[in-house]
N, C-alpha and C positions, 0 to 999 in steps of 0.2 A: 848367078844370074836370075833365078828363080826367086831368091828373096828380094834382090834388088827391084825386080819387076813388080812384085807384090807390094812393096813399100811404095812405089811410084803410083800404083793403082789406088791404094789406100789413101795416099794424100790428095789424089785428084777427087776422090769421092767425098773425102772431108770438105774440101773447099767448095765443092759444088753445093754440098749440104749446108754450109753456112751461108753462101749466097742465098739459097733458097729461104733460109730463115730470115735473113736480112730483108728479103724483098716481101715476104709474108708479113713481117712486123711492121714496115712501112705502109702497106696497104690496109692493115689493121687500124693503125693509127688514123689514117686518112678517113676510112670508114667510120671511125669513132668520132672524129671531129665533125664529119657530115651529120651523123646521127644526133650528137648533141646541139649542133646548131640548128637543125631542122626541129628538134623537140623543145628548145628553150622557149619560154613564154615571150611574146614581144614587148618592148619597152612600154612602160605605163604611159598612158596618154597624160600630157600635162593637163593641169587643171587646179581649181581650188579645193583644198582638202580641209573640212571643218575640224575644229579642235575642242574636244568635249571636256567638261570638269569645271570645278569652281573657277570663278573669275568675278570681274567687276558686274555690277548691277547694269541694267540697259541704259544707255545715254547716247546723246549725240552733242556735236561741236565741241567734243574733248580736244585737248592738245597732246600730241604724242612724238616723241624723239627716240633717237637711239642712243644707248650708252655704249659705244664700242668696246670698251675695255672688258665689261661683263658680258657683251653680246646679249643685251636685253632691251625691250621696249619699255619706255617710261611714259606714263599716261596720266594726266591730270586735267580736272575740271570736266565741263560739259554740263548740259541741262539735265536735270534728274540726278545729278551727281553732287557728292559733297566735296570736301577739300582733302580728302585722301589722295595719296599717290599710289597706282597699281605698275607693278613690275612684271613684264612676261618674258619669260626665259627661253630663247630660241632653242636651247640645247634640251631642255626638259619638257618644252611646249606645255608649261605650267604657269600660273599666275599667282603672285604674292601681294598682299596689301600692306602699305607702308602709312602708318599714322604719324605724320610728321609735324610736331607741334611748332607754334609760333610762325606759321606762315601764312599764305593768302587765304581770304575767306572764299567759300565756295563762289565760283564763277562759271559761266558759259562762254564759248567763243573766244578765248583768249588766244593769242598768237604765241609760238615758242619754236626754238631752235637748240640743236644740241651744241655745246661748246666743249669737245673733248680736250683741248690743251689745258682748260682749267677745270675738267672734270665736273661739268654741271649741265643743266638745263636753264635756259633763260625763258621766262615766261613774261609776257608784255600784254597790258590791258585786258579787255573782257567785259563781260556784262555781268554785274553783281545785281543783288536783289533790289537795289535802290537806283539802278542805273549804270552806265558805263564807267569804267575807272581808268586812271592813267597810271596804276601801279606797274612796276617792273620788279620781278623777283628771280633769284637764283636758287635751284634746288641741287644741292650737293650729292653727286652720284654715289660718293664713298660714305659719307657719314650720314646720309638721309636726313639733312638738315636745310631749312630755309633761311635766306638772308635777303633783305631789301636791297634793291638797287636804285640809282638815280633815276627819276622819272624823266620820260622824254617826250613823246606825242601827248597831245591833249586827251582826254577821256575818249575811248573808241573800242570797238570790237568788230569781229569778223575781217580782220587784216590779213593779208598774206605775208609769210616770213619765209627768208632764206639766208644761207650763210656760205661763205668759203672757209671758215675757221678762223679769219682774221677780223672781219666785220660781219655783222648781221644786219639784213635790210627788212623793213617793215613798210608794206605799201598799202594803201587804200584803207578800206574799212567804214564803218558808219560812225560818224560824229553825230550823235543825237539821232536823228530820223534821216540824215542826208549822207550820201556817199561822198567820200574825199578820194582826192588823186595824190596825196602828199606822199612823199618817199623819205623815209627815215633811215640814217644809217647809225648804227650802234658800233664803236670801237669795243672790241671784246677785251682788250687789255687794260685799257683805262676806264672803261664802263661810261663813256662820254657819248653824247648824242650829238647828231647834226641833221638838219633839214637840208636834204640835197637839192640843188636847182635842176630844173628839168626844161628841155626844148619846147617851143610853142606848141610843135606838133607832137601831141602825146595821147595816151588812152585817155578816154572818158573816166571820171570817176567810177570806181567799182569796188565790190567786196567779193569774197568767196570765190576767188579766181585760183587757177592752178599756177603754181610759182616755182621757180628755180634759178639756180645760177650756174653758169658754166664759161670757162675762158673769158673772164673780164667782162661778162655781160649778165644782167637780169632779164629772165623772160617770164612773162605772164601770159595766161591762156584763159579767154572767155572771163566769166564772172558776172555780177548783177548790180544793178543800182535799185533806187526805190520804185522804179517804174517796170523794170524787167531786165532781162538777159542783155549784157554788154559784149557783144561778139568781137573776135578779133584775137590776134595774137601778135605781141610786141616784144620788142628787144631794146634794153636800155645800156648802151655802152658807158661804163663808168668812166672811162678815160675822157670822153668828150661830153658826157653828160646829155646825151641825146637820145630820144626815142625813135625807132624805126619800125613801121607796121610792116609785118611779114606776111607773105602769101604761102602758106604751107601747103603741101599736097595732102590729100586726105582730110578727113574731119574728126573731131573728137565726138565720142558718143553722146556727151552731155554738154550743157552750156555753162554750167555753174554747179556750186557745191561739191566738187570733187574731193576726194582724198588723195593726196599727192605725195610723191616721194622721188628725190633725185638719184638716179644710178650714176655716180661719178664715173666708175670704171668705164661704163659704156656711153657716157655722154647723152643720157636721155632723161626725159622726165615721164614718170608713170602715173597716170591719172585713172583712179578706181571708182566707179560708180558715178553719182552725180545726178542731176536732172536738168530740166529746161525751166527754170524758175519756179520751183515748187510744183512742178507737173511733170508727170512722167519719168519716174526714177528709172536707172539703167542698172544693169548687172554686168557690165562690160568693162574691160581695163584696156586702156590705150597707152601707145608709146610714142612720145613727141621726141624726134631726134633734133637736138640743138643744132648740129652742123649742118644737117640737110633740110631743115624746116619741113618735116613731114610727120604725119600721123600714120601709125599702123596699129592694127588690133593685137593685144596680145593673145597668142594661141591657147585655147582653153577647151578642152572637151567637157568640162564642166565649170559653171560659174559659181560664185557665192550666190547664196538665195536667203532671203529675198532680195530684189533690187533696192538700192539705197541711196541716200545723200547724207552729208554732214558725217561721214564716218571717218576714221583715222587710217593711215597707212604709213607702214615703217619698213625699210629695207636693212636687212643684216648682210652686209657685203661678203663676209667669209664664206657662209654657207649659200649665198644668192637667195635668200628667201624673203619673201615679202609677208607682212603679218597685217591683215584687215580687221579692224574691230569695230563694232557698234555701229551707230547711226539711227537714222530714221526712214521707215518705209511709208509711201503714201497710203492714206493720209496722215496718220499720226501713231503707227506702231513703232514703239521704241525698241532697239535691237542691242543685245548684249552678247552676240555671237562672236567667235574668233576663227579667222580663216587663214590659212598658209598657202603660199604658192612658190614652188621652187623654180627659179628662173634657170634657162640655160645659158648659152654664151651670148655674146654681144651681137650676134648676127640676127637675133630676134627682133 
């Protein structure tokens, strides 16, 4: 009996001790979690981050598009630039220069779109040393070679360009000294051009607008003609070939000369920098929602500096990173800096 009683007592003692150890361990883990949570540094505020290192010389009005296969931005042309191509790697945050022979001459203010299905960049128009051009060129992303394309619009520059991957659209621009309201469509498979009809109610002729495509419609924001800013936000429905002027909530930070990029995943147009017709450059970035017709400011604890116009903006969707390059700061400071912004989710 003594032995049995002793074993029962020992067993009771062991179970109590095990329970104490479990409770102590649990409380220790809770305390550790609280300690780590309290001591962890807060999330880094969102903002523009400058990238340092060798890159393109200062320039403005350059064309820039995304090569999604290599996750790079491809940049061509611009005032104070040659006819070289520069490639920015989002992965390594570095620039590389490509000297592609037998391509277009140096030019400023060309329009360009990315054509991933055919692994190329399409460049249209621009301002050469002797005046506007009507040339169209394709730059092959894989081989780094140029090839001429059929000509479409008459010689012009400062057009807006957008694409859905099947067609590309080129709107407005300067024809000589006058702005135009022509809308041209390029079939990317056949490389054939069509001048699209437009409704009688339409935007006034303009250049240097923000532009994007979403859900069967083309959208343009602001811009300017020979006299000044041409305000307004417009939607062109491809099915009806009609324009509708929108009344968005909020306002864009600038009236023209934005750098723009479409965020297809979120259905928004991003507008960085710009000015009010060559006056008062801005250093902000706006988000225009295609579906809600609204402008909101991209949250940023730090903006790119200095403020600028005529820069270029490219979005790499996998990392959701914006790249802003170059431009000009009032009155005539050329810029060759590179800035990155890591976007969050689509709620922004």
